[in-house]
SEGU-622177 format. One record per residue (C-alpha): residue number from 1; residue in one letter; x, y negated, z. Coordinates in steps of 0.1 Angstrom, whole numbers, plus 2048, in hexadecimal, padded with zeros to 3 digits. Layout:
N
   num   residu     u     v     w
   NUM        a     X     Y     Z
...
***
This chain:
404
   num   residu     u     v     w
     1        m   469   E33   9D1
     2        s   46B   E13   9C4
     3        s   453   DF7   9C4
     4        k   43E   DEF   9A6
     5        r   42E   DD4   9AC
     6        k   42F   DB7   994
     7        f   446   D9A   9A3
     8        d   449   D76   994
     9        y   46E   D73   9A2
    10        k   47B   D4D   993
    11        k   44F   D44   9A2
    12        k   45A   D52   9C2
    13        m   47C   D40   9C7
    14        n   46F   D20   9BD
    15        a   452   D22   9D5
    16        s   46F   D2F   9F1
    17        r   482   D0D   9E3
    18        g   46B   CF7   9E9
    19        k   463   D00   A0A
    20        n   48B   CFA   A11
    21        l   484   CD8   A04
    22        r   469   CCB   A17
    23        r   47C   CDB   A32
    24        a   49A   CC7   A2E
    25        a   487   CA6   A26
    26        a   472   CAC   A49
    27        i   495   CB0   A5C
    28        a   4A6   C92   A48
    29        a   486   C7E   A4C
    30        t   482   C81   A74
    31        t   4AA   C79   A75
    32        l   4A1   C58   A60
    33        l   48B   C4F   A7A
    34        v   49F   C57   A96
    35        t   4B9   C41   A89
    36        v   4AC   C21   A74
    37        p   4B2   C02   A8B
    38        i   48E   BF6   A9D
    39        n   493   BD8   A8F
    40        n   48B   BDF   A6E
    41        t   470   BD5   A57
    42        l   457   BEF   A59
    43        a   443   BE1   A3A
    44        g   447   BF5   A1B
    45        f   464   C0A   A2A
    46        s   46E   C29   A17
    47        l   483   C45   A23
    48        p   4A7   C42   A0C
    49        g   4AE   C64   A00
    50        f   491   C74   9F4
    51        e   48E   C66   9CE
    52        a   490   C7E   9AF
    53        s   4B3   C6F   9A8
    54        t   4BD   C7B   9CA
    55        v   4AD   CA2   9C3
    56        q   4BC   CA5   9A4
    57        a   4DF   C99   9A9
    58        a   4DE   CB1   9CB
    59        s   4DB   CCF   9B1
    60        l   4EE   CC1   995
    61        a   509   CC9   9AD
    62        q   506   CEA   9AF
    63        v   4FC   CF0   989
    64        n   51E   CFE   981
    65        l   51B   D25   98B
    66        l   53C   D2F   981
    67        q   562   D2C   987
    68        n   57B   D2B   96D
    69        t   561   D29   953
    70        t   56F   D39   930
    71        v   55B   D2D   911
    72        t   560   D42   8F0
    73        a   555   D3C   8CC
    74        n   55E   D4A   8A9
    75        v   54E   D49   886
    76        v   548   D67   871
    77        d   547   D5B   847
    78        g   529   D66   83E
    79        k   50A   D59   82B
    80        p   4FD   D4D   84B
    81        f   51A   D47   85C
    82        q   517   D59   87A
    83        l   527   D48   89C
    84        n   52F   D5E   8BA
    85        l   52A   D4C   8DF
    86        g   538   D59   901
    87        v   53A   D4D   91F
    88        s   549   D5D   940
    89        g   557   D59   963
    90        k   555   D5F   986
    91        a   538   D54   99B
    92        l   541   D3A   9B5
    93        a   53B   D49   9D7
    94        n   52A   D28   9E6
    95        i   50A   D2C   9CF
    96        q   4EC   D1F   9DF
    97        a   4C8   D23   9D7
    98        v   4BE   D01   9D1
    99        n   4B5   D0E   9AE
   100        p   4B0   D32   9A8
   101        d   4B8   D2D   97E
   102        r   4D2   D3C   971
   103        v   4DB   D31   94D
   104        a   4F5   D36   933
   105        v   4F5   D15   925
   106        f   509   D0F   900
   107        q   50E   CEB   8F1
   108        v   514   CEA   8CA
   109        p   517   CCA   8B3
   110        a   4FB   CB4   8AC
   111        e   503   CB8   88A
   112        l   4FC   CDC   889
   113        a   4DC   CDF   89E
   114        g   4C4   CE3   87E
   115        d   4DA   CFE   86F
   116        i   4D8   D1A   893
   117        q   4C5   D37   894
   118        a   4C7   D53   8AE
   119        n   4D6   D6E   8A4
   120        g   4C8   D89   8BD
   121        p   4C4   D8A   8E3
   122        a   4E2   D7F   8F8
   123        n   4F9   D9D   90D
   124        v   4F8   D93   932
   125        s   50F   DA7   948
   126        v   50F   D9D   96C
   127        e   525   DAE   986
   128        i   515   DB4   9A9
   129        l   526   DAD   9C7
   130        p   526   DC7   9E7
   131        i   507   DBD   9F8
   132        t   506   DBE   A1E
   133        m   4EB   DBD   A3D
   134        q   4FC   D95   A42
   135        d   4EC   D8A   A1C
   136        l   4CA   D96   A26
   137        p   4C7   D8F   A4D
   138        a   49F   D95   A49
   139        l   4A2   DB5   A3E
   140        g   4C0   DBF   A54
   141        g   4AE   DB1   A70
   142        a   48A   DCC   A68
   143        l   4A7   DE7   A59
   144        n   4B8   DE4   A80
   145        d   495   DE8   A91
   146        v   48E   E0A   A7D
   147        t   4B2   E10   A83
   148        g   4B2   E0D   AA8
   149        a   48C   E20   AAE
   150        l   49B   E3E   A97
   151        t   4B9   E40   AAA
   152        g   4A6   E42   ACD
   153        a   48C   E5A   ABF
   154        v   4A9   E6E   AB0
   155        s   4BB   E72   AD0
   156        q   49A   E7C   AE4
   157        v   494   E96   AC5
   158        l   4B5   EA7   ACE
   159        k   4AD   EA5   AF6
   160        t   48B   EB4   AF3
   161        v   499   ED3   AD9
   162        d   4B6   ED7   AF0
   163        q   49D   EDA   B0E
   164        l   484   EF3   AF9
   165        q   4A0   F05   AF0
   166        s   4AF   F0B   B13
   167        s   48B   F12   B23
   168        i   47F   F35   B29
   169        i   469   F32   B0F
   170        p   474   F4D   AF0
   171        k   47E   F3F   AD2
   172        e   46B   F4F   ABF
   173        l   44F   F39   ACC
   174        l   45E   F1D   AC8
   175        t   458   F0A   AA7
   176        i   475   EF0   A9C
   177        k   476   EE0   A79
   178        g   483   EBF   A6C
   179        v   49B   EB3   A87
   180        s   4B9   EB1   A6C
   181        e   4AA   EA3   A53
   182        l   49D   E83   A6E
   183        s   4C4   E83   A75
   184        k   4D1   E82   A4F
   185        a   4B0   E67   A49
   186        l   4C0   E53   A6A
   187        d   4E6   E57   A5B
   188        g   4D6   E49   A3A
   189        l   4CB   E27   A4E
   190        n   4EE   E24   A5F
   191        n   4F9   E2A   A3A
   192        l   4E5   E14   A25
   193        e   4FD   DF7   A22
   194        a   517   E0D   A0D
   195        a   4FE   E17   9F8
   196        l   4F6   DF0   9F0
   197        a   51A   DF0   9EB
   198        d   512   E08   9CD
   199        l   4FD   DF0   9BA
   200        l   503   DF2   994
   201        q   508   DD2   984
   202        y   4EF   DC1   96C
   203        n   4EC   DC5   949
   204        d   4D4   DB8   932
   205        q   4C8   DA8   913
   206        v   4B9   D87   916
   207        e   4AA   D6F   8FC
   208        v   4BC   D53   8F2
   209        n   4A6   D30   8ED
   210        i   4B7   D14   8D7
   211        s   4AB   CF5   8DB
   212        p   4A6   CDB   8C0
   213        d   4C6   CC7   8C7
   214        g   4DD   CE4   8C5
   215        v   4DB   CF0   8ED
   216        i   4DD   D17   8EC
   217        t   4D3   D25   90D
   218        v   4C8   D49   91B
   219        d   4B8   D4A   93C
   220        f   4BC   D69   94E
   221        t   4B4   D5F   974
   222        e   491   D79   970
   223        g   4A4   D94   963
   224        l   4C2   D95   97E
   225        g   4AA   D8D   998
   226        k   493   DAB   992
   227        h   4B1   DBC   992
   228        l   4C1   DB4   9AD
   229        e   49D   DB9   9C2
   230        t   496   DDB   9B1
   231        a   4B9   DE8   9B5
   232        v   4B3   DDB   9DB
   233        n   493   DEB   9E3
   234        d   496   E0A   9CF
   235        v   4B7   E12   9EA
   236        v   4A6   E06   A0B
   237        i   482   E11   A00
   238        q   48E   E34   9FA
   239        t   4A4   E33   A1A
   240        l   488   E28   A2F
   241        q   46F   E43   A1E
   242        n   488   E5B   A26
   243        v   482   E50   A4B
   244        i   460   E57   A44
   245        d   45E   E77   A39
   246        a   477   E86   A50
   247        v   45D   E76   A6C
   248        n   43F   E88   A58
   249        a   452   EAC   A59
   250        l   464   EAE   A79
   251        e   451   EC8   A8E
   252        i   456   ED0   AB1
   253        k   43B   EE8   AC1
   254        i   43A   F06   AD7
   255        l   41E   F21   ACC
   256        p   401   F29   ADD
   257        a   40B   F49   AE8
   258        a   424   F3E   AFF
   259        e   40D   F34   B18
   260        s   400   F56   B1E
   261        i   425   F5F   B2C
   262        p   420   F65   B53
   263        l   42D   F46   B66
   264        v   437   F33   B44
   265        g   417   F1F   B40
   266        t   41F   F03   B57
   267        i   43D   F00   B49
   268        v   431   F01   B28
   269        k   418   EE4   B31
   270        t   438   ED0   B3C
   271        l   448   ED5   B1A
   272        n   427   ECF   B03
   273        q   42C   EA8   B16
   274        v   44F   EA6   B0C
   275        i   448   EAF   AEA
   276        n   427   E9A   AE8
   277        s   43E   E77   AF3
   278        t   45E   E81   ADF
   279        l   443   E84   ABE
   280        s   433   E65   AC6
   281        l   455   E53   AC9
   282        v   45D   E60   AA1
   283        t   43E   E57   A96
   284        g   43E   E32   AA4
   285        v   463   E34   A92
   286        g   44E   E41   A6E
   287        q   433   E24   A77
   288        l   453   E07   A76
   289        a   45C   E1A   A56
   290        t   440   E17   A47
   291        n   434   DF0   A4D
   292        l   45B   DE9   A44
   293        v   453   DFA   A21
   294        k   433   DE9   A1D
   295        n   443   DC5   A20
   296        i   45F   DC8   A0A
   297        t   44C   DD8   9ED
   298        d   42A   DBB   9F3
   299        g   449   D9E   9F5
   300        t   43E   D9A   A1C
   301        l   465   D9D   A20
   302        d   473   D82   A0D
   303        l   48C   D96   9FD
   304        v   48F   D7E   9DB
   305        s   498   D5F   9F1
   306        e   4B6   D73   A01
   307        l   4C5   D81   9E2
   308        a   4C2   D5B   9CF
   309        q   4D6   D4E   9EE
   310        a   4EE   D68   9F1
   311        s   510   D6C   9E6
   312        v   512   D8B   9D0
   313        l   519   D84   9AD
   314        g   53B   D8C   99D
   315        k   540   D87   97E
   316        i   527   D77   963
   317        s   531   D7A   93F
   318        v   512   D71   924
   319        d   51A   D77   8FF
   320        l   503   D70   8DD
   321        s   504   D69   8BB
   322        v   4EE   D4F   8A6
   323        n   4F1   D4A   87F
   324        v   4F9   D2B   870
   325        s   4ED   D21   852
   326        n   500   D0B   842
   327        p   517   CF2   858
   328        t   52B   CE5   833
   329        n   506   CD2   837
   330        a   512   CBA   850
   331        c   537   CBD   846
   332        v   542   CD0   863
   333        k   560   CE2   863
   334        s   56A   CE4   888
   335        s   552   CE4   8A2
   336        e   55A   CE3   8C8
   337        i   53E   CFF   8DC
   338        k   538   CF3   902
   339        g   529   D0A   917
   340        a   522   D15   940
   341        i   510   D28   957
   342        v   4FA   D10   967
   343        g   4DD   D13   981
   344        d   4C5   D03   976
   345        s   4AA   D0C   957
   346        v   4A6   CE3   94B
   347        i   4C7   CD2   946
   348        d   4D1   CB2   934
   349        v   4E9   CB0   911
   350        q   4F9   C93   924
   351        l   506   CAF   940
   352        l   50D   CC9   92A
   353        s   524   CB2   917
   354        s   538   CA9   93A
   355        l   544   CCF   93D
   356        e   569   CD5   930
   357        a   563   CFF   92E
   358        s   567   CFD   906
   359        d   572   D0E   8E7
   360        t   577   D05   8C4
   361        v   56A   D14   8A4
   362        t   579   D10   87D
   363        f   55E   D13   864
   364        p   56E   D24   843
   365        d   575   D08   82A
   366        q   55C   CFE   812
   367        e   54E   CDF   7FB
   368        c   53E   CCC   814
   369        d   51C   CC0   805
   370        s   523   C9B   809
   371        d   541   CA1   7EE
   372        s   527   CAF   7D7
   373        d   512   C90   7DD
   374        s   52B   C78   7DA
   375        d   534   C8D   7B7
   376        a   511   C87   7AB
   377        d   511   C66   7B3
   378        a   52F   C5F   7A2
   379        d   520   C78   781
   380        a   501   C60   783
   381        d   519   C40   780
   382        a   529   C4D   760
   383        d   509   C56   750
   384        s   4FE   C33   759
   385        d   520   C25   745
   386        s   518   C3C   72D
   387        d   4F7   C30   724
   388        a   4FF   C0B   72B
   389        d   517   C12   712
   390        a   504   C21   6F8
   391        d   4EB   C06   6FF
   392        a   507   BEE   6F4
   393        d   510   BFE   6D6
   394        a   4EC   C02   6C8
   395        d   4E9   BDB   6CE
   396        a   506   BD5   6BC
   397        d   4FA   BEA   69C
   398        a   4DD   BD6   69C
   399        d   4EA   BB7   69D
   400        a   501   BC0   67E
   401        d   4E6   BCE   66A
   402        a   4D0   BAD   671
   403        d   4F0   B9A   668
   404        a   4EF   BAB   640
***
């Protein structure tokens, strides 16, 4: 059973980010008011640290998401040229959710900006590290409640079954079904972390965007977020659904015919009370599991924020291809390509130019258009000189004729 809701991952994360920033601002403001000297002039007083530039600086410190970033670039000759780009590296272990974006960025020289066109989507691959309940504290706490309740319920069911089977009531007058399924559902909850550890990596094809100034971006934020959320939801919700199904399938009862056995009526009444108490306990567990499934599917339990803050990303790689229509228009023979994977979808060129990870490509030798322009200018000059000589000869001939 999986969630079918349409969830705006980035909207949810941005809302959560805003809430965190407001909370941090309130705490910092309180601290400042306590520590500011009393004799400070209050007129025109403003709290430092809350200017836009400060918030920007805090986020810039976390822009780069990779350690040991590797950039690759190579050119395939043709018309147009094909420029293959790649950026990869292992995700930093301390990525925080100041900004939830996950974006690959490449910067090419401005001279090539007008000659670049996307050549299909980018291939994005992200290794998903084992997810533990420590990564998902809110979910972990809710699951612990269900697991604890189910553990107690299973224990009570086993005691009740043992009490029934050891009573004087003939076994053919007892109905006991679904006990093993309930125990298996409990095992599933206890082994949930092992199931989450087996999540497959994220592989996707994502649109390539090229800005007018030659910055190439691949934003895989939403795809990765949905993949993580869906993968966790599928595992967790299926495990909870197994609990719900096992609860609904459990059947413990004494057939009415037992009441007609001499001297057994009182025992049957007592045992029925035990059965009803046990089934009521199990039903409560089923309701807990049902409520948790609802909270997960409708977003009440915010898995999105927890997943974004969890350090569950391993190696990340993004590969793409762009067409370069004619680099010789700008007389570009070789080009340095810089790249990174960053935590911000809006980033300036100056910051990109400061990144160190890069690769250099060399375009095949061709005559540069600027040389052609020079040749054309030289030809034009030669033509004008020839025209001038011809005019001079014509004038000389005319003068000679006049003298004659």
